[in-house]
C-alpha positions in Angstrom: 65.0 147.5 271.8 64.7 144.0 273.3 64.1 142.5 269.8 67.2 144.2 268.4 69.3 142.9 271.3 67.9 139.4 270.9 68.8 139.4 267.2 72.3 140.7 267.9 72.8 137.9 270.5 71.4 135.3 268.1 73.8 136.5 265.4 76.8 136.3 267.7 75.8 132.8 268.8 75.5 131.6 265.2 78.9 133.2 264.4 80.5 131.5 267.4 79.1 128.1 266.6 80.2 128.5 263.0 83.8 129.3 264.1 83.9 126.4 266.5 82.7 124.0 263.8 85.3 125.3 261.4 88.0 125.0 264.0 87.1 121.4 264.9 86.9 120.3 261.3 90.3 121.9 260.4 92.1 120.9 263.6 93.1 117.4 262.6 94.1 118.2 259.0 97.7 117.7 258.0 99.0 120.7 256.1 100.0 119.8 252.5 103.7 120.4 252.9 106.7 119.3 251.0 110.2 119.6 252.6 111.4 121.3 249.4 108.9 124.2 250.2 110.7 125.0 253.5 113.4 127.6 253.2 116.5 125.9 254.7 118.8 128.8 254.3 118.5 129.9 257.9 118.7 126.4 259.4 122.1 125.6 261.0 123.2 122.0 261.3 124.8 121.8 264.8 125.6 118.1 265.2 125.5 114.9 263.3 126.6 113.7 259.9 124.4 115.7 257.6 125.7 118.1 255.0 122.1 118.9 254.1 119.3 119.3 256.6 116.9 116.8 254.9 117.9 113.8 252.8 116.1 112.9 249.6 115.2 109.3 248.7 114.9 108.5 252.4 112.1 109.2 254.8 112.7 112.1 257.2 111.5 112.0 260.7 111.6 115.5 262.2 111.2 116.1 265.9 110.5 119.7 266.8 111.6 120.3 270.4 112.4 122.7 273.2 115.3 122.1 275.5 113.3 122.6 278.7 110.6 120.1 277.7 110.7 116.8 279.7 108.6 115.0 277.1 111.0 116.2 274.4 114.0 114.7 276.4 112.1 111.5 276.8 111.3 111.3 273.1 114.8 112.1 272.0 116.3 109.5 274.4 113.8 106.8 273.2 114.8 107.5 269.6 118.5 107.6 270.4 118.2 104.3 272.2 116.5 102.7 269.2 118.5 104.2 266.3 119.1 100.9 264.6 115.3 100.5 264.1 115.3 103.8 262.2 118.1 102.7 259.8 116.0 103.5 256.7 115.1 107.0 257.9 116.9 110.3 258.5 116.2 111.5 262.0 116.3 115.3 262.6 115.8 117.3 265.8 114.8 120.9 265.2 114.5 123.8 267.7 114.3 127.6 267.4 116.4 128.1 270.6 119.9 129.4 270.7 122.8 127.4 269.3 124.4 127.2 272.8 121.2 125.8 274.4 120.7 123.2 271.7 124.4 122.1 271.8 124.3 121.8 275.6 121.0 119.9 275.4 122.4 117.6 272.7 125.3 116.5 274.9 122.8 114.3 276.9 122.4 112.1 273.8 124.6 110.6 271.1 125.1 113.9 269.4 127.8 112.7 267.1 125.2 110.6 265.3 122.0 112.6 266.0 121.2 115.6 263.8 120.4 118.7 265.8 119.4 121.7 263.8 118.7 125.3 264.8 115.7 126.9 262.9 116.6 130.5 263.9 113.9 132.1 261.7 111.2 129.6 262.7 110.7 128.7 259.0 109.8 125.1 259.9 107.7 126.0 262.9 105.6 128.5 260.8 105.2 126.2 257.8 104.1 123.2 259.9 102.1 125.2 262.5 104.0 123.7 265.5 102.1 124.4 268.7 103.0 121.5 270.9 106.3 120.1 272.0 107.5 117.6 270.9 105.9 117.7 267.5 106.9 114.8 265.3 106.6 114.9 261.5 107.2 112.0 259.2 108.0 112.8 255.6 108.0 110.2 252.8 111.1 109.6 250.6 109.4 112.0 248.1 109.5 114.7 250.9 105.8 114.8 251.3 104.4 115.1 254.8 102.7 111.8 255.7 102.0 112.0 259.4 102.1 114.4 262.3 102.1 113.6 266.0 101.5 116.3 268.6 103.2 115.4 271.8 105.4 112.4 272.8 104.7 109.1 271.1 105.5 105.6 272.5 108.6 104.6 270.6 107.0 101.3 269.4 104.2 103.3 267.7 106.7 105.6 266.1 108.9 102.8 264.8 105.9 100.9 263.5 104.6 103.9 261.6 108.0 104.8 260.1 108.6 101.2 259.0 105.1 100.9 257.5 105.7 104.1 255.6 108.8 102.7 254.0 107.0 99.5 252.8 104.2 101.5 251.2 
């Protein structure tokens, strides 16, 4: 009986270690996503100058946020204050929250210029496996996901990365 119990415990330990190893190896991987693969039918453009959620032939910087997230507010304010440094990029702020909450939140910023989008069916969130707020995704001009940041980024780091992507 003791031998059977020891074998079962040993098997569970091996399974647990295997799962942890797999999780660590796959945690940092960027999913192979193209913006064209994300169903945009349920995305509602609430503010800004876009007629289409994502622009082609221009890099797209997507910030996934929640209206009650202080880090999200900080990130959006930093981007808003430095819009001229993102002139070669399309900046999009996406949330699954209600239209009213997003519009109220957007009033803190230059919402006539910034693009706030409601992802009511969580299409974007599911496809890109958003777990942290803010989550920032940088897509190339060919709509391929190039970089993902989990959490707020210093604005200089974000600007540097976006500008480097455009020269490559």
